[in-house]
C-alpha positions as a Python dict, from the first residue, in 0.01 Angstrom:
ca = {
    (1, 'X'): (0, 0, 0),
    (2, 'X'): (164, 136, 312),
    (3, 'X'): (78, 500, 378),
    (4, 'X'): (320, 755, 516),
    (5, 'X'): (238, 984, 804),
    (6, 'X'): (416, 1236, 1024),
    (7, 'X'): (648, 1086, 1281),
    (8, 'X'): (607, 1307, 1586),
    (9, 'X'): (282, 1501, 1550),
    (10, 'X'): (122, 1648, 1859),
    (11, 'X'): (-177, 1875, 1896),
    (12, 'X'): (30, 2163, 2034),
    (13, 'X'): (227, 2186, 1712),
    (14, 'X'): (131, 2509, 1533),
    (15, 'X'): (23, 2478, 1169),
    (16, 'X'): (265, 2620, 916),
    (17, 'X'): (279, 2699, 547),
    (18, 'X'): (550, 2518, 354),
    (19, 'X'): (724, 2642, 40),
    (20, 'X'): (903, 2376, -159),
    (21, 'X'): (1127, 2513, -435),
    (22, 'X'): (1248, 2249, -676),
    (23, 'X'): (1501, 2210, -952),
    (24, 'X'): (1614, 1935, -1185),
    (25, 'X'): (1884, 1767, -981),
    (26, 'X'): (2249, 1677, -993),
    (27, 'X'): (2473, 1372, -954),
    (28, 'X'): (2632, 1320, -614),
    (29, 'X'): (2982, 1337, -762),
    (30, 'X'): (3153, 1405, -1092),
    (31, 'X'): (3229, 1036, -1130),
    (32, 'X'): (3114, 771, -1374),
    (33, 'X'): (2925, 562, -1116),
    (34, 'X'): (2738, 863, -976),
    (35, 'X'): (2652, 982, -1327),
    (36, 'X'): (2519, 639, -1419),
    (37, 'X'): (2281, 642, -1120),
    (38, 'X'): (2168, 994, -1196),
    (39, 'X'): (2121, 941, -1569),
    (40, 'X'): (1933, 616, -1512),
    (41, 'X'): (1678, 794, -1295),
    (42, 'X'): (1659, 1104, -1515),
    (43, 'X'): (1633, 927, -1850),
    (44, 'X'): (1386, 668, -1718),
    (45, 'X'): (1125, 940, -1663),
    (46, 'X'): (860, 902, -1938),
    (47, 'X'): (811, 1280, -1930),
    (48, 'X'): (1175, 1330, -2030),
    (49, 'X'): (1188, 1070, -2308),
    (50, 'X'): (856, 995, -2473),
    (51, 'X'): (950, 669, -2644),
    (52, 'X'): (772, 332, -2599),
    (53, 'X'): (906, 196, -2272),
    (54, 'X'): (1036, -140, -2392),
    (55, 'X'): (1225, 14, -2684),
    (56, 'X'): (1366, 290, -2465),
    (57, 'X'): (1465, 44, -2190),
    (58, 'X'): (1683, -147, -2436),
    (59, 'X'): (1839, 173, -2575),
    (60, 'X'): (1898, 322, -2232),
    (61, 'X'): (2048, 15, -2067),
    (62, 'X'): (2209, -132, -2375),
    (63, 'X'): (2378, 179, -2513),
    (64, 'X'): (2337, 511, -2332),
    (65, 'X'): (2423, 402, -1977),
    (66, 'X'): (2731, 224, -2107),
    (67, 'X'): (2860, 523, -2301),
    (68, 'X'): (2731, 852, -2166),
    (69, 'X'): (2824, 838, -1790),
    (70, 'X'): (3199, 863, -1852),
    (71, 'X'): (3152, 1146, -2100),
    (72, 'X'): (2913, 1333, -1869),
    (73, 'X'): (3142, 1284, -1569),
    (74, 'X'): (3427, 1447, -1760),
    (75, 'X'): (3202, 1744, -1841),
    (76, 'X'): (3084, 1777, -1481),
    (77, 'X'): (3442, 1780, -1355),
    (78, 'X'): (3498, 2105, -1545),
    (79, 'X'): (3230, 2284, -1337),
    (80, 'X'): (3246, 2092, -1007),
    (81, 'X'): (3338, 2279, -689),
    (82, 'X'): (3473, 2169, -352),
    (83, 'X'): (3117, 2190, -216),
    (84, 'X'): (2947, 2007, -503),
    (85, 'X'): (2772, 2100, -824),
    (86, 'X'): (2689, 2463, -903),
    (87, 'X'): (2319, 2381, -941),
    (88, 'X'): (2305, 2235, -590),
    (89, 'X'): (2490, 2529, -436),
    (90, 'X'): (2278, 2792, -609),
    (91, 'X'): (1948, 2618, -535),
    (92, 'X'): (2040, 2576, -169),
    (93, 'X'): (2141, 2942, -147),
    (94, 'X'): (1813, 3046, -309),
    (95, 'X'): (1615, 2847, -50),
    (96, 'X'): (1816, 2988, 240),
    (97, 'X'): (1773, 3347, 125),
    (98, 'X'): (1403, 3294, 58),
    (99, 'X'): (1364, 3154, 409),
    (100, 'X'): (1531, 3463, 554),
    (101, 'X'): (1315, 3695, 343),
    (102, 'X'): (989, 3518, 429),
    (103, 'X'): (1079, 3492, 796),
    (104, 'X'): (1129, 3868, 802),
    (105, 'X'): (779, 3911, 663),
    (106, 'X'): (588, 3627, 828),
    (107, 'X'): (789, 3508, 1128),
    (108, 'X'): (808, 3131, 1171),
    (109, 'X'): (475, 3069, 996),
    (110, 'X'): (647, 2985, 665),
    (111, 'X'): (906, 2712, 615),
    (112, 'X'): (1116, 2683, 299),
    (113, 'X'): (1285, 2370, 169),
    (114, 'X'): (1450, 2290, -163),
    (115, 'X'): (1422, 1960, -345),
    (116, 'X'): (1559, 1799, -659),
    (117, 'X'): (1347, 1606, -905),
    (118, 'X'): (1627, 1354, -956),
    (119, 'X'): (1907, 1246, -724),
    (120, 'X'): (1962, 1350, -362),
    (121, 'X'): (1739, 1593, -171),
    (122, 'X'): (1442, 1424, -334),
    (123, 'X'): (1091, 1562, -336),
    (124, 'X'): (953, 1287, -104),
    (125, 'X'): (1233, 1341, 151),
    (126, 'X'): (1200, 1719, 161),
    (127, 'X'): (822, 1702, 165),
    (128, 'X'): (838, 1470, 464),
    (129, 'X'): (1065, 1717, 641),
    (130, 'X'): (808, 1994, 593),
    (131, 'X'): (513, 1784, 707),
    (132, 'X'): (701, 1666, 1016),
    (133, 'X'): (742, 2031, 1117),
    (134, 'X'): (373, 2109, 1102),
    (135, 'X'): (315, 2216, 743),
    (136, 'X'): (-54, 2192, 657),
    (137, 'X'): (-54, 2415, 350),
    (138, 'X'): (203, 2357, 78),
    (139, 'X'): (317, 2580, -208),
    (140, 'X'): (538, 2411, -468),
    (141, 'X'): (746, 2640, -688),
    (142, 'X'): (946, 2459, -957),
    (143, 'X'): (1233, 2688, -1053),
    (144, 'X'): (1153, 2658, -1423),
    (145, 'X'): (1022, 2996, -1541),
    (146, 'X'): (866, 2843, -1853),
    (147, 'X'): (645, 2535, -1820),
    (148, 'X'): (718, 2216, -2011),
    (149, 'X'): (613, 1857, -1959),
    (150, 'X'): (968, 1731, -1890),
    (151, 'X'): (1024, 1993, -1618),
    (152, 'X'): (713, 2131, -1446),
    (153, 'X'): (497, 1840, -1554),
    (154, 'X'): (747, 1586, -1424),
    (155, 'X'): (771, 1773, -1094),
    (156, 'X'): (396, 1748, -1049),
    (157, 'X'): (412, 1377, -1136),
    (158, 'X'): (664, 1320, -856),
    (159, 'X'): (451, 1515, -613),
    (160, 'X'): (135, 1325, -710),
    (161, 'X'): (313, 990, -681),
    (162, 'X'): (425, 1082, -330),
    (163, 'X'): (76, 1200, -234),
    (164, 'X'): (-71, 865, -337),
    (165, 'X'): (125, 712, -50),
    (166, 'X'): (24, 962, 218),
    (167, 'X'): (-252, 908, 469),
    (168, 'X'): (-309, 1282, 505),
    (169, 'X'): (-257, 1550, 241),
    (170, 'X'): (-186, 1919, 288),
    (171, 'X'): (-367, 2190, 98),
    (172, 'X'): (-172, 2238, -224),
    (173, 'X'): (-86, 2519, -459),
    (174, 'X'): (145, 2456, -755),
    (175, 'X'): (311, 2725, -968),
    (176, 'X'): (321, 2597, -1325),
    (177, 'X'): (524, 2889, -1464),
    (178, 'X'): (623, 3250, -1410),
    (179, 'X'): (762, 3323, -1755),
    (180, 'X'): (588, 3660, -1786),
    (181, 'X'): (579, 3773, -1424),
    (182, 'X'): (684, 4141, -1411),
    (183, 'X'): (922, 4085, -1117),
    (184, 'X'): (1099, 3802, -1299),
    (185, 'X'): (1129, 4004, -1621),
    (186, 'X'): (1267, 4301, -1430),
    (187, 'X'): (1524, 4081, -1252),
    (188, 'X'): (1643, 3954, -1591),
    (189, 'X'): (1656, 4305, -1730),
    (190, 'X'): (1851, 4430, -1429),
    (191, 'X'): (2113, 4159, -1478),
    (192, 'X'): (2158, 4258, -1844),
    (193, 'X'): (2181, 4628, -1759),
    (194, 'X'): (2443, 4552, -1494),
    (195, 'X'): (2646, 4357, -1749),
    (196, 'X'): (2617, 4642, -2000),
    (197, 'X'): (2739, 4892, -1741),
    (198, 'X'): (3050, 4683, -1683),
    (199, 'X'): (3124, 4560, -2037),
    (200, 'X'): (2923, 4770, -2281),
    (201, 'X'): (2674, 4632, -2533),
    (202, 'X'): (2735, 4378, -2807),
    (203, 'X'): (2597, 4357, -3160),
    (204, 'X'): (2331, 4112, -3048),
    (205, 'X'): (2179, 3972, -2729),
    (206, 'X'): (2119, 3597, -2762),
    (207, 'X'): (1850, 3446, -2540),
    (208, 'X'): (1920, 3073, -2522),
    (209, 'X'): (1669, 2828, -2371),
    (210, 'X'): (1695, 2455, -2317),
    (211, 'X'): (1546, 2273, -2613),
    (212, 'X'): (1290, 1995, -2642),
    (213, 'X'): (1160, 1787, -2934),
    (214, 'X'): (958, 1982, -3189),
    (215, 'X'): (673, 1732, -3161),
    (216, 'X'): (611, 1836, -2799),
    (217, 'X'): (512, 2180, -2929),
    (218, 'X'): (296, 2023, -3199),
    (219, 'X'): (121, 1813, -2932),
    (220, 'X'): (35, 2116, -2719),
    (221, 'X'): (329, 2185, -2487),
    (222, 'X'): (336, 2565, -2425),
    (223, 'X'): (710, 2585, -2359),
    (224, 'X'): (809, 2726, -2698),
    (225, 'X'): (548, 3001, -2678),
    (226, 'X'): (639, 3092, -2321),
    (227, 'X'): (1008, 3118, -2410),
    (228, 'X'): (930, 3359, -2692),
    (229, 'X'): (707, 3566, -2463),
    (230, 'X'): (985, 3590, -2205),
    (231, 'X'): (1224, 3706, -2478),
    (232, 'X'): (979, 3965, -2608),
    (233, 'X'): (908, 4108, -2264),
    (234, 'X'): (1278, 4117, -2175),
    (235, 'X'): (1358, 4292, -2502),
    (236, 'X'): (1084, 4548, -2435),
    (237, 'X'): (1218, 4611, -2085),
    (238, 'X'): (1564, 4671, -2232),
    (239, 'X'): (1438, 4884, -2520),
    (240, 'X'): (1568, 4643, -2785),
    (241, 'X'): (1446, 4627, -3142),
    (242, 'X'): (1379, 4300, -3323),
    (243, 'X'): (1723, 4314, -3488),
    (244, 'X'): (1900, 4350, -3151),
    (245, 'X'): (1814, 4014, -2997),
    (246, 'X'): (1739, 3655, -3093),
    (247, 'X'): (1576, 3352, -2928),
    (248, 'X'): (1740, 3013, -2974),
    (249, 'X'): (1742, 2666, -2818),
    (250, 'X'): (2032, 2456, -2687),
    (251, 'X'): (2111, 2109, -2553),
    (252, 'X'): (1936, 1894, -2811),
    (253, 'X'): (1969, 1517, -2781),
    (254, 'X'): (1899, 1241, -3031),
    (255, 'X'): (1819, 1253, -3402),
    (256, 'X'): (1465, 1393, -3419),
    (257, 'X'): (1408, 1766, -3481),
    (258, 'X'): (1410, 1984, -3171),
    (259, 'X'): (1293, 2342, -3124),
    (260, 'X'): (1480, 2576, -3358),
    (261, 'X'): (1686, 2774, -3425),
    (262, 'X'): (1962, 2579, -3253),
    (263, 'X'): (2197, 2788, -3039),
    (264, 'X'): (2521, 2632, -3165),
    (265, 'X'): (2432, 2655, -3535),
    (266, 'X'): (2304, 3011, -3492),
    (267, 'X'): (2625, 3128, -3325),
    (268, 'X'): (2834, 2962, -3594),
    (269, 'X'): (2643, 3150, -3862),
    (270, 'X'): (2638, 3499, -3710),
    (271, 'X'): (2991, 3617, -3801),
    (272, 'X'): (2917, 3565, -4171),
    (273, 'X'): (2620, 3799, -4126),
    (274, 'X'): (2842, 4071, -3983),
    (275, 'X'): (2756, 4001, -3619),
    (276, 'X'): (3100, 4004, -3458),
    (277, 'X'): (3006, 4041, -3089),
    (278, 'X'): (2735, 3865, -2889),
    (279, 'X'): (2618, 3844, -2531),
    (280, 'X'): (2428, 3533, -2428),
    (281, 'X'): (2175, 3500, -2146),
    (282, 'X'): (1977, 3189, -2049),
    (283, 'X'): (1636, 3307, -1921),
    (284, 'X'): (1503, 2951, -1885),
    (285, 'X'): (1757, 2856, -1619),
    (286, 'X'): (1709, 2986, -1266),
    (287, 'X'): (2059, 2875, -1161),
    (288, 'X'): (2388, 2817, -1335),
    (289, 'X'): (2465, 2453, -1410),
    (290, 'X'): (2650, 2236, -1658),
    (291, 'X'): (2432, 2352, -1949),
    (292, 'X'): (2506, 2718, -1887),
    (293, 'X'): (2862, 2721, -1751),
    (294, 'X'): (3015, 2464, -1985),
    (295, 'X'): (2782, 2445, -2283),
    (296, 'X'): (2712, 2817, -2320),
    (297, 'X'): (3013, 2964, -2141),
    (298, 'X'): (3276, 2747, -2310),
    (299, 'X'): (3154, 2521, -2590),
    (300, 'X'): (2937, 2772, -2774),
    (301, 'X'): (3190, 3047, -2717),
    (302, 'X'): (3441, 2839, -2911),
    (303, 'X'): (3192, 2785, -3194),
    (304, 'X'): (3136, 3157, -3231),
    (305, 'X'): (3501, 3260, -3216),
    (306, 'X'): (3614, 2983, -3449),
    (307, 'X'): (3354, 3100, -3702),
    (308, 'X'): (3505, 3449, -3704),
    (309, 'X'): (3337, 3614, -3407),
    (310, 'X'): (3546, 3861, -3211),
    (311, 'X'): (3374, 3907, -2875),
    (312, 'X'): (3160, 3662, -2679),
    (313, 'X'): (3021, 3710, -2328),
    (314, 'X'): (2797, 3492, -2116),
    (315, 'X'): (2566, 3672, -1872),
    (316, 'X'): (2526, 3446, -1566),
    (317, 'X'): (2191, 3317, -1443),
    (318, 'X'): (2010, 3506, -1172),
    (319, 'X'): (2116, 3249, -911),
    (320, 'X'): (2072, 3392, -559),
    (321, 'X'): (2123, 3755, -655),
    (322, 'X'): (1906, 3999, -454),
    (323, 'X'): (1688, 4092, -754),
    (324, 'X'): (1611, 3726, -815),
    (325, 'X'): (1528, 3658, -451),
    (326, 'X'): (1304, 3967, -454),
    (327, 'X'): (1123, 3833, -763),
    (328, 'X'): (1077, 3483, -622),
    (329, 'X'): (960, 3622, -287),
    (330, 'X'): (706, 3840, -469),
    (331, 'X'): (573, 3538, -659),
    (332, 'X'): (553, 3335, -338),
    (333, 'X'): (377, 3610, -142),
    (334, 'X'): (117, 3644, -417),
    (335, 'X'): (58, 3269, -414),
    (336, 'X'): (22, 3265, -35),
    (337, 'X'): (-262, 3517, -44),
    (338, 'X'): (-542, 3395, 185),
    (339, 'X'): (-319, 3145, 364),
    (340, 'X'): (-160, 3395, 601),
    (341, 'X'): (-170, 3497, 880),
    (342, 'X'): (-229, 3175, 1071),
    (343, 'X'): (-409, 3165, 1405),
    (344, 'X'): (-367, 2879, 1651),
    (345, 'X'): (-419, 2808, 2023),
    (346, 'X'): (-195, 2514, 2108),
    (347, 'X'): (-316, 2471, 2465),
    (348, 'X'): (-682, 2458, 2365),
    (349, 'X'): (-609, 2224, 2074),
    (350, 'X'): (-419, 1983, 2295),
    (351, 'X'): (-685, 1992, 2567),
    (352, 'X'): (-959, 1907, 2321),
    (353, 'X'): (-754, 1625, 2171),
    (354, 'X'): (-675, 1472, 2509),
    (355, 'X'): (-1041, 1490, 2605),
    (356, 'X'): (-1116, 1283, 2295),
    (357, 'X'): (-854, 1020, 2384),
    (358, 'X'): (-533, 1150, 2225),
    (359, 'X'): (-206, 1089, 2413),
    (360, 'X'): (-69, 1437, 2334),
}
């Protein structure tokens, strides 16, 4: 095995703390070929699809990658911007604003990068960038408020795989979830209150989370429980009773049972129960993407209205709004406790190294 190292290290380089925020990823373009590359990487992850590898390989390469890329490309084209996918733009903006916020508090001691689990801006590439700039302590913050194996677990897998190939490893802290962090809950609540001020309240607030197979919960994945806790805390912050809100799960794939109730079926059934207006928020997504803009904002809106609903509103993700950046910065500062401030004497460090035979 060939080990990676830093490319231009010298003993005058001050040590820094690195913050790597990560998200799922995005294709490079809303085109069939780009979607095929992205889906092949994404759906090949054993954390994402827990099916015996040989069987899944035949299904993936024999059926899915021949059918789904064109369909997914068409969906992505409905949300694509001149600068790329919404998820990429929001994640990049989050990292930039976090860098500005942390620089204001800690100077140049903290460096922020963003990475994607799949596709471009990969975890290994962005990690290398941080280490090349002197990062010796690393905080990884996956932008998944609720932990699940296919998201936070997969992110740690990618990090561990990269670390296996490194000659030197930084100190590491990894945030598994922040589903019940007070700052995160308050940021969600503030976004709902802002929407209410502009549009008024609806009959029901729907809290829609990305789904996963039911058996993951039965095998010990805490995602389902963490989603419900987020919903409960958000409802409490908003002063909602149990009849005023509902938790549901979207984006199911395949034939096996997923976490229920399903968002689409729930919305289709509400008008018959006398619920004629709904507002939908997605507390499990830190940034708007295909699953929120198209699936929730358009597809599920149509389901509700066609079933007899009269008013449907999607409340956008927190994205890079100030309240969200405040919440993420609070989480980061708490995690960095004991790591800052840094002290370093570059001249003395270099002199000692040269005395021991170093070239710089």
